[in-house]
C-alpha positions in Angstrom: 56.5 2.3 -5.8 59.0 -0.3 -4.5 60.8 -3.2 -6.1 57.8 -5.7 -6.5 58.3 -8.9 -8.6 56.1 -9.8 -11.4 54.8 -13.2 -9.1 54.1 -11.3 -5.7 52.1 -9.1 -7.8 50.3 -11.7 -10.0 49.1 -12.6 -6.2 48.1 -9.3 -5.4 46.2 -8.9 -8.7 44.7 -12.2 -7.9 43.7 -11.7 -3.9 42.4 -8.5 -5.0 39.9 -10.4 -7.3 39.0 -12.9 -4.6 38.5 -9.6 -1.9 36.5 -7.8 -4.0 33.9 -10.8 -4.5 33.9 -11.2 -1.0 33.0 -8.0 0.1 30.7 -7.5 -2.7 28.8 -10.5 -1.4 28.3 -10.7 2.8 31.6 -7.7 3.8 34.9 -8.8 5.0 37.1 -8.6 1.3 40.0 -6.7 3.7 40.5 -9.8 6.0 41.8 -11.1 3.0 43.3 -8.0 1.2 45.2 -6.4 3.9 47.3 -9.5 5.2 48.0 -10.1 1.4 49.6 -6.2 1.0 51.3 -6.5 4.4 52.9 -10.0 3.3 54.1 -9.2 -0.5 54.8 -5.7 0.2 59.1 -5.7 0.6 59.9 -5.5 3.8 60.5 -2.1 5.7 57.5 -0.9 3.9 55.6 1.5 6.6 52.6 -0.3 7.7 50.7 3.1 6.5 51.4 2.3 2.9 50.0 -1.2 3.1 46.8 0.3 4.7 46.5 3.6 2.5 46.8 0.7 -1.1 44.0 -1.4 0.7 41.4 2.0 0.7 42.2 2.7 -2.8 41.4 -0.6 -4.3 38.8 -1.3 -2.1 36.8 1.7 -2.8 37.0 0.6 -6.8 35.5 -2.4 -5.9 33.1 -1.7 -3.1 31.9 1.2 -6.0 31.6 -1.4 -8.5 29.0 -3.5 -6.1 27.0 -1.3 -5.2 26.4 0.3 -8.5 25.5 -3.2 -9.5 23.2 -3.6 -6.3 21.7 -0.5 -7.0 20.8 -1.3 -10.8 20.1 -4.8 -10.3 17.4 -4.5 -6.4 15.1 -1.8 -5.0 17.8 0.2 -2.0 17.1 2.8 -0.4 19.9 5.4 -1.4 19.0 8.3 0.4 18.9 6.2 3.7 22.1 4.2 2.8 23.9 8.1 2.4 22.7 9.0 5.8 24.1 6.0 7.7 27.2 6.4 5.3 27.7 10.2 6.7 27.4 8.9 9.9 29.6 6.4 9.6 32.1 8.4 8.4 32.1 10.8 11.3 32.3 7.8 13.7 35.4 6.1 12.0 37.0 9.8 12.3 35.8 9.5 16.3 37.1 5.6 16.3 40.5 6.4 14.6 41.2 9.4 17.2 40.7 7.7 20.2 42.7 4.4 18.5 45.8 6.3 18.9 45.5 6.0 22.9 44.2 2.9 23.4 45.7 -0.9 22.9 43.3 -2.6 20.5 44.3 -6.2 21.7 42.4 -5.7 25.2 39.3 -5.3 22.8 39.9 -8.4 20.6 38.8 -11.0 22.9 35.3 -9.1 23.3 35.1 -8.9 19.6 35.9 -12.5 19.3 32.7 -13.2 21.9 30.6 -11.1 19.8 31.1 -12.7 16.6 30.8 -16.6 18.0 27.1 -14.8 19.3 25.8 -13.9 16.2 27.2 -17.3 15.0 24.9 -19.0 16.9 21.9 -16.4 16.2 22.3 -17.0 12.7 22.7 -20.9 13.2 20.0 -21.1 15.0 17.3 -18.9 13.6 17.3 -20.1 10.1 15.3 -17.3 8.8 17.1 -14.6 9.8 17.7 -12.4 6.5 15.9 -14.7 4.2 12.6 -13.0 4.2 11.7 -10.3 1.7 11.9 -6.9 2.9 8.3 -5.6 5.1 8.6 -2.0 3.0 9.9 1.2 3.8 11.8 1.4 7.1 10.2 3.8 10.2 12.0 7.3 11.1 12.6 5.5 14.5 14.3 2.8 12.8 16.1 4.7 10.4 17.6 6.4 13.2 18.5 2.9 15.4 20.6 2.3 12.1 22.6 5.9 11.9 23.5 5.2 15.3 23.8 1.5 15.3 25.1 0.9 12.3 26.4 4.2 11.3 27.8 6.2 14.4 28.6 2.9 16.4 30.2 0.4 13.6 31.9 3.5 12.1 33.7 4.1 15.5 34.7 0.1 15.3 36.3 0.4 12.0 38.2 3.9 13.1 39.3 1.9 16.4 39.8 -1.7 15.4 38.4 -2.5 11.9 38.0 -6.1 10.7 35.0 -7.3 9.8 33.5 -4.0 9.5 31.0 -5.0 6.1 29.9 -8.1 7.8 29.3 -6.3 11.0 27.1 -3.8 8.9 25.6 -6.5 6.8 24.1 -7.7 10.5 23.1 -4.4 11.6 21.2 -3.5 8.5 19.4 -7.1 8.4 18.3 -6.7 12.3 17.4 -2.9 12.8 16.0 -2.3 9.0 14.3 -5.5 8.5 16.0 -6.1 5.6 17.0 -9.4 4.1 20.4 -10.1 3.3 20.8 -9.2 0.2 19.0 -6.0 0.0 21.4 -5.3 3.5 24.5 -6.6 1.5 23.3 -4.0 -1.3 23.1 -0.7 1.7 26.2 -1.8 3.7 28.5 -1.5 0.0 27.0 2.4 -0.1 27.5 2.8 3.2 31.4 1.5 3.2 31.6 3.4 0.2 31.4 6.7 2.3 33.8 5.5 4.8 36.4 4.3 2.3 36.4 7.6 0.6 37.0 9.5 4.0 39.7 6.6 4.7 41.5 7.5 1.1 41.2 10.9 1.8 43.2 11.2 4.6 46.2 8.1 2.9 46.2 10.6 0.4 47.1 13.9 1.9 49.8 11.6 4.1 51.1 10.6 0.6 50.2 6.7 1.7 49.0 5.0 -1.3 51.2 3.6 -4.1 48.9 4.5 -7.1 50.5 2.4 -9.4 50.1 -0.7 -7.4 46.3 0.3 -6.1 45.9 1.1 -10.0 46.2 -2.3 -11.5 44.8 -4.3 -8.4 41.8 -1.9 -7.9 40.9 -3.2 -11.9 40.7 -7.2 -10.4 38.9 -5.4 -7.4 36.2 -4.3 -9.3 35.8 -7.5 -11.7 35.6 -9.1 -8.4 33.3 -6.7 -6.4 30.6 -6.8 -10.0 30.9 -10.5 -10.2 30.7 -10.8 -5.9 26.8 -8.4 -6.4 25.8 -10.3 -9.4 26.2 -14.1 -8.1 24.4 -12.6 -5.0 21.7 -11.3 -6.1 21.5 -14.6 -8.8 22.1 -17.2 -5.3 19.9 -15.0 -3.4 19.7 -14.4 0.3 20.5 -18.4 1.3 23.6 -18.3 -0.2 24.5 -15.1 1.1 23.8 -16.4 4.7 26.1 -19.3 3.7 29.0 -17.0 2.8 28.3 -14.9 5.9 29.0 -17.6 8.4 32.0 -18.7 6.7 33.4 -15.1 7.1 32.1 -14.7 11.0 34.3 -17.9 11.6 37.2 -16.8 9.3 37.4 -13.2 11.0 37.2 -15.7 15.1 39.7 -17.6 13.3 42.1 -14.8 12.5 41.9 -12.8 15.6 42.4 -15.5 17.6 45.2 -16.5 15.5 46.5 -12.5 16.6 45.5 -12.7 20.1 47.2 -15.4 21.2 49.7 -17.5 18.6 50.9 -14.6 16.2 
């Protein structure tokens, strides 16, 4: 455990609380939590420790949000787990290829895709607001396993930022879910991918368990509160948070690409 001031610990815990809420509503909590850890940990701390601690914190909030969603709204858990296992395999493949290529080349492409997604959501007000149309067909489930599982899982291992947001969009489009049901399903998928990543970081000894345990309590509270908020406010509210998160992700990636 590195020497961290009490003020920094408090700020990190508040960041974990906010990240848990954002992640539960629409995904993307890592956009807040990981930079906070990178800035808050003392200079010289290996980046892997920030990544590992981030996963240890995030998996607690994600699990709490997933449990809250499953208890309060209908979720096809078996389908979500199948997509999650595919995402786990995809993320491992992405991490393997990430070691041999520069992800900076892909970031402008991802920004264009995000802006296109934002435009689609803005000009299609009904996207994700209609109730789910019932059980998905086997073809749609297979497509979700390929796109949301293998495809976005591969992206998560290769680059990472915005994975939860991409999952919500993909599940809404492919399985014809409303945004609340898509967020619930995405949390289960995220539990699978976070578990795999955390196991790898723990094996490498790259998790600051004491700090992670404290931050995880705040992340859990934020995740459960975020799930309750999404269930209470409905798809219209989730849509607003989704667009805010997408634009925030674009700004962050543009800053890293051209200004940092």
